[in-house]
Every structure is written in structure tokens, then in C-alpha cells.
Phi, psi and omega in degrees: 000127182238129175254129181239136175262143176222137189248351183201163184299318181297327176292318186296319178300322178293307184295327177299315179296320179292317182300320178299320177291316180296322178296321179290341177267004175107358180272141172266139188234135172227160185233148164257118186245128181246029183205124186295321178299320179298318179302314181296316180300313184292319181291327175299334180259020169066036173256144175287134183226133164264116184261132180297318182290335181270338185284116186257141173226160178299158180280125178236154167271177187298314181300318179295321179298316178300317179296319179290328176293322177297324176295337175273009182068028177251098188260324184268072184298320182304323182298319186277348178250352186304317185296310183297321180298315181286319184297316184258005181053047183277130178264336182279083184295323182304319183294326181286325175298313177299321177297318180300316181296320177299317180296321179297313179296320182296317179292318178300321181299313182287327178293320178291322183298325185249022183304322183292345181264011180049063185287156164234164180241142175236130179217150167291136175299131180189165183257000181296150183301326178301324180281310185293322178294320178298316176301311182297324178293317176297317179298319178294335181263009182060036175254127178290138179244128181248122181262135179249137178208154181297143179278176173296329181272131180299136179081013176224159183220152176269152169233123185238134186265123170055034181203141175270358180289163176295148176303145178261118181268128184302143180269344175286133190270141176283140182244020179276205182288122183256008189301312185299316182288318179302314181297318180299311183292319177300318179295317179299316181290321181292321181270353183055042182277125176273136182288118176238112177302144184301324183291343185253002189302325180291336179291340183273004174290151172296154182308320182295325178285334174291322180293318183273000183293123183298323179298316180296324176299312182296318181295321178301312183290322179294315181293322178295313179301311181298317188285309191269333181257323180262347179072022183281141179279139175222126180296325177262047187265019180275066189298311182298321179299316185292323179293312179298322182296316181294319179293320179295324177297321178297315181294316179297322177302317179294319179299321187282344185304328182276356183257357182286139172257139180287138182300322182293344181274353183258149179234276183266105182208157172267133178261125180237098179285129182282142174277166167300123181303132180075012179293153180298335176299335177264305188297326181257319186270330182215060184298337181291346179244024181301318174276092186290325182290324174298322178300318181295317177303318180293324176295320176298323180294321178299319182268003188052036177058029180270353178241158181262131173246120176260128182242155177215130179296148176299131181299343179277348186218053178293126179092358184275339178294138182306117188296315182299317180293319179293319177298319178296317179299320184287353173292336170287116188295345179265009169254122180242135179258121177267146176295138178293352175289341177295132177293135183301321182292327176295321180291320178299322180300324184272335188291143174281331183204149178248124177244117184224151175283298175199030182291154174297340177303331178295320178291322178296326180291330174300317180295333181266004177061047183255154173288125187231131171245129182248124181271324188249206182262108178231162181294341180258004186304323184263010180283162183285353187265355183231165176253111178282121184258120180273332177212152190300328182298343180283349183287323187304302181300327180296314181290319183292332181258014187297333180288342180267353184275142177273106183257007184279074180295147175290122184302323180293325177295321179295316180297321180290325177296314181288339172294324176293324174299315178300313182292332179282353183247171184234153181287128176146158177235132174292135170068021169261116195259013174294151186300317183294321180291323178297315179297318180301306183298314181297322177298322179292320178298316179295321177299315178298313181298318180292316180297331182255013179053042180269000000 
């Protein structure tokens, strides 16, 4: 028995196709739906659905909800709602706490309903309350939850059991055939290709193209019609927020054009790649570094502003960083803003050191034989190629002594490590709905379930 959560219509069409294949292979499938159109689609295809909008609970105030969550052994409520509050800039904390409690009960209900079938839960890794609440409900019901997220390698994904932490890659090296991984990495380095998951490719458009995107126009009118005229529930129903956000990103991009420093004008610098603001990699995996600009200010204080830190916005969210805060940070002459048009591998080539919270740029820096300091939880945090930083003060001696450090990693060891990363991942892309890609993804899910006796 497999329980799958879906938060939006585009996710549902993907999961529906996968569910049909899994059902034909003997698996029973049920859904947690946080989108009314998705509920209708799934029921038309004869799948059991627990719908968020239909699931009723008694009326509670915020304090009662917190007390009831504690009875479910959920004590750190702030942790589980932080992502949603930050992502949508929500001020009504109480409503999100109540939503969390409802999600927990909804998840417990479906887990209890199918308890005799030994269910497991599958979700895309994310920080939204619909995801965290579903996980907490499954956890309370002793049902294992498996989180899926894109791997370092394009077209592959990680599966992590009962944890929002980054996957842990084994340090013992594989000694088999490295040809497939070698060819992939050589091609990536030669072409300077940045890994973009298929599901996120539209996020990498410039803000103006996101605004003018016809698909986004159609979705705007459909979501507005569904929400305000038909009264349909949408987990991603913050329509006004999304519109304002895209226009603000466009304005900020124009504002930032005069603040960019040319890469060729930099020499000795630490490279700090910025994450998508409010991303789950920060809110759930490294919440202490959620305010990235504040972190950079603290690093400057440690060095007394004697070192240059070059930052670059994530290419999927150009203009999303708070402009006023960024402008204030750039008043320090030793903070340089690079244009997101700069290729990440070109920046890595010039950098003296890479300082990252848990960005994939850290893994790319391993391939470039760079001195790397990792602040947060990344799949490569515990590898021999990086320096795991427990507190910011540890950065200074590392940077000052970098010329004395032996950075000449054995190439075969690097290849074997990334072969482990390859082996820990599965073939497939989330939310790519072509028939061949659905078959590919479904086969990987079946492989995983059989290998783990699920």
C-alpha cells in the first residue's frame, strides 16, 4: 500500500500516471490531496483520496492546536511551519499552526484506514505544511515516509527515509566500472553545464520571461477562476503573492544591474553562492543560516572585512533577494555581487575558496579541486573533500591557512565518491510527464520498493 501526497494539479497528472503503472504491478495506491482539482482527477480514476478541503476537524484556537500537537509528540511547531511562513511571507502564524494540525490528523486518518495493508508514504521533499504535516502524521502512525528530491546528477533522484536531512553518501569507495560516471562528469566540466532538474527549468527564466510566459498567464486565470468563482481549494493558492513576487523580481533585477562586479575584475576572493531565499534547504536543513545576508555580515566581522566575498544570486530566483538588505550589504566594499549570467564553473575557477551552506555548487567545487567550507547539511558534508564548519569562527583559520593545505585530491577518489552518489540515486525526473519518463521513474520506484521490501 502506497500513500502519495500531491499539492497541485501539475503534480497530480504526474503521480496519476505513476500510480496507474504501480497499480497494474499489484500495488494499492491512495492519495493525500491538497488541491481540489487534483481530488476530482484522482477520483475519476478510481483512487482513494483524503482531501484537505473536505477533511473536517473541530474548531480550535491556536493555543489549543499547539497543545494537541504536543500530545502527538510534535513539540517544535516553529520548525515545521517556518518554510511556509517565509516562502509566502505569511503573517498569520495561528492559521498555519491550525493547518499543520489538520494535516497531521488527515495523514493519521489515511494511515489508520489502511493500517492492515502495511502502508508507506511517498512525498516530494519540501517544507510546505502539507508535506511536513503529512510526514508527522505518518510518523505518529508508525508509517515510514520516503522523501524524493533531485540528485546531483541530472535525470536522477534521491530517496531518503523518515528525514528531511540531506542523504548521507557512504565514504567507502566503489571500485567497479567508473565509465558511466566519468563520462557524465567530464561532459559536465567540458560544457560547464549547471545541473537543472527538469521540474525546475521554468524557474530559471529571467523575471520578465516568467511574467510574459503564456503558461503562467493561463494558470493565473484558471487559478483565479477556481479560487474566487468556484471556491476550489489550492495549496498554492496565494495568487496575489505570486504576481507581486514576479513583478518585484523584475524590478529588483533592473535595480541590481548597476551593482554587478565583473568576474575578471576579481582576484583573491571567497565565493558564497546564494540559495533560493526561503528554500527548504535553508528552512528545514539549515534554519540557522536562513538569513544569508546576515551570515555574510557575520563573516565580515570575523575577518574585520579584510577579505573579499563574492556572492551570486541563484539563477532560478534572480531579483528575489531583498533589495534593501542586499544594497546595505554591498556598502561594504569587500562584498561583491556577481551577475547571475556568470557561469558557476567560471566563478569556481577564479575563487580562492568556496563557502556554501549546502548548495550543489559545493559538489561542483569538489570537481574543481577547490578549498570548500560547508556550513549546513548537504549530501557531501561528510566527505573527505570538504571542511564541515560547525561555527562561523572556524572559517578564518581555514582561509588564512589555505595555501598550506593539500588540495590535490586523488582524481580516482573523487570519481569513486561521485560513483557512490550515482549509486545512491535512481533514474528518473519528478513531474516530467512524457510516457518514456513516466515508465523510467515508475521502474525506479518499483526497484526501490522491491530492494527495501516495501
